[in-house]
C-alpha positions in Angstrom: 131.3 -71.8 -16.6 132.2 -71.0 -13.0 133.1 -73.9 -10.6 133.4 -72.5 -7.1 135.3 -75.4 -5.6 137.8 -75.6 -8.4 138.4 -71.9 -8.5 138.8 -71.6 -4.7 141.2 -74.6 -4.6 143.3 -73.0 -7.3 143.5 -69.8 -5.2 144.4 -71.9 -2.1 147.3 -73.5 -4.1 148.6 -70.2 -5.6 148.2 -67.7 -2.9 151.5 -68.1 -1.0 150.2 -67.4 2.5 147.7 -70.2 2.2 150.1 -72.8 0.7 147.6 -75.6 0.0 149.3 -78.7 -1.5 148.3 -82.4 -1.9 150.6 -83.1 1.0 149.6 -80.2 3.3 145.9 -79.4 3.3 144.8 -75.8 3.7 141.6 -75.9 1.6 138.2 -77.2 2.6 134.8 -77.4 0.8 131.5 -76.9 2.6 127.9 -76.2 2.0 125.5 -74.4 4.2 123.5 -77.4 5.3 126.6 -79.3 6.4 126.9 -80.0 10.1 129.0 -77.2 11.4 130.6 -79.5 13.9 132.0 -81.6 11.0 133.5 -78.5 9.4 135.0 -77.4 12.7 136.4 -80.8 13.2 138.1 -80.7 9.8 139.4 -77.2 10.4 140.9 -78.3 13.7 143.3 -80.7 11.9 144.8 -77.8 10.0 147.5 -75.4 11.3 148.0 -71.7 10.3 145.8 -70.6 7.4 142.8 -72.4 5.8 140.6 -71.3 2.9 137.0 -72.7 3.0 134.9 -72.6 -0.2 131.2 -72.6 0.6 128.5 -73.3 -2.0 125.1 -74.1 -0.5 123.5 -74.1 -4.0 121.5 -71.0 -3.0 120.2 -68.7 -5.7 117.9 -65.8 -6.3 116.2 -65.0 -9.6 115.8 -61.6 -11.2 113.9 -60.3 -14.2 116.6 -58.0 -15.6 115.3 -54.9 -17.4 112.0 -56.7 -18.0 113.8 -58.6 -20.7 115.8 -61.5 -19.3 115.3 -64.0 -16.4 118.7 -64.3 -14.6 119.9 -66.7 -12.0 121.9 -65.1 -9.2 123.8 -67.8 -7.3 125.5 -66.9 -4.0 129.0 -68.0 -3.1 131.3 -67.6 -0.1 135.0 -67.9 0.6 136.2 -67.9 4.2 139.8 -67.3 5.0 140.8 -68.3 8.5 144.0 -68.2 10.6 144.7 -70.1 13.8 145.2 -67.9 16.9 146.2 -68.5 20.5 143.2 -68.9 22.8 142.2 -65.6 24.5 144.8 -63.5 22.6 142.6 -60.5 21.6 145.4 -58.7 19.8 146.3 -61.9 18.0 142.7 -62.3 16.9 142.5 -58.8 15.5 145.8 -59.3 13.8 144.6 -62.6 12.2 141.4 -61.0 11.0 143.3 -58.0 9.5 145.8 -60.4 7.8 142.9 -62.5 6.4 141.2 -59.3 5.1 144.4 -58.3 3.3 144.6 -61.8 1.7 140.9 -61.7 0.7 141.6 -58.3 -0.9 144.2 -60.1 -3.1 141.5 -62.7 -3.9 139.1 -59.9 -4.9 141.8 -58.4 -7.1 142.3 -61.8 -8.8 138.5 -62.1 -9.3 138.4 -58.6 -10.8 141.2 -59.5 -13.3 139.3 -62.7 -14.2 136.0 -60.7 -14.6 137.8 -58.1 -16.8 139.3 -60.8 -19.0 136.2 -63.0 -18.9 138.0 -66.0 -17.5 136.9 -68.8 -15.2 133.2 -68.0 -15.5 133.7 -64.7 -13.6 132.4 -62.5 -16.5 129.1 -62.9 -14.7 130.5 -61.6 -11.4 128.0 -59.0 -9.9 130.5 -56.4 -8.7 128.1 -54.7 -6.2 127.4 -57.9 -4.4 130.8 -58.4 -2.7 130.8 -58.2 1.1 133.3 -59.0 3.9 132.3 -60.3 7.3 134.5 -61.2 10.3 134.0 -64.7 11.5 135.3 -66.9 14.4 136.0 -68.7 16.5 135.8 -71.9 14.5 137.4 -75.2 15.3 140.6 -74.8 17.3 140.6 -71.0 17.6 140.4 -70.0 13.9 139.4 -66.5 13.2 139.2 -64.6 9.9 137.0 -63.0 7.3 134.4 -64.2 4.9 133.9 -62.9 1.3 130.4 -63.2 -0.1 129.6 -62.6 -3.8 127.0 -63.3 -6.5 127.1 -64.1 -10.1 124.4 -63.0 -12.6 123.8 -65.7 -15.2 121.2 -65.4 -18.0 118.7 -68.3 -18.1 117.9 -69.5 -21.6 114.3 -70.0 -22.5 114.5 -73.6 -23.7 112.8 -76.8 -22.6 114.8 -80.0 -22.3 112.2 -82.4 -23.9 113.9 -85.4 -22.4 112.9 -84.2 -18.9 109.2 -84.2 -19.7 106.6 -87.0 -20.2 
């Protein structure tokens, strides 16, 4: 089963440019209903790169091939780098660097999809998107990866939930 926050933190710990450790935080969790000012405040306490895992518990449903109901949850990973205020060239460089790092994350996800690890066997390959973001917090700019999973929903009732 895919756990977005655990998987994203593992990436933040193992991708050298991010360098998240227990002693030096470069990883944050967020959801889409969280106050953006709180997220920006937490980002501002970090220097250099930060990876933000976003899971707002948003989902779509699909009736696949008129045969199976599937749940299509949506996830995001933002990779940000701190820049000097007003340095347009530095901002473009930071976004390009973050995009290169996110491509490494996509490659890792594709390996996990191919080997059916970490719940990514349900990764919907055509759903991946990149979007530039920033500024956030203290002049952080970068790129956000969005993607969906496609998980079958079993047709079974949990009788303990009904009266």
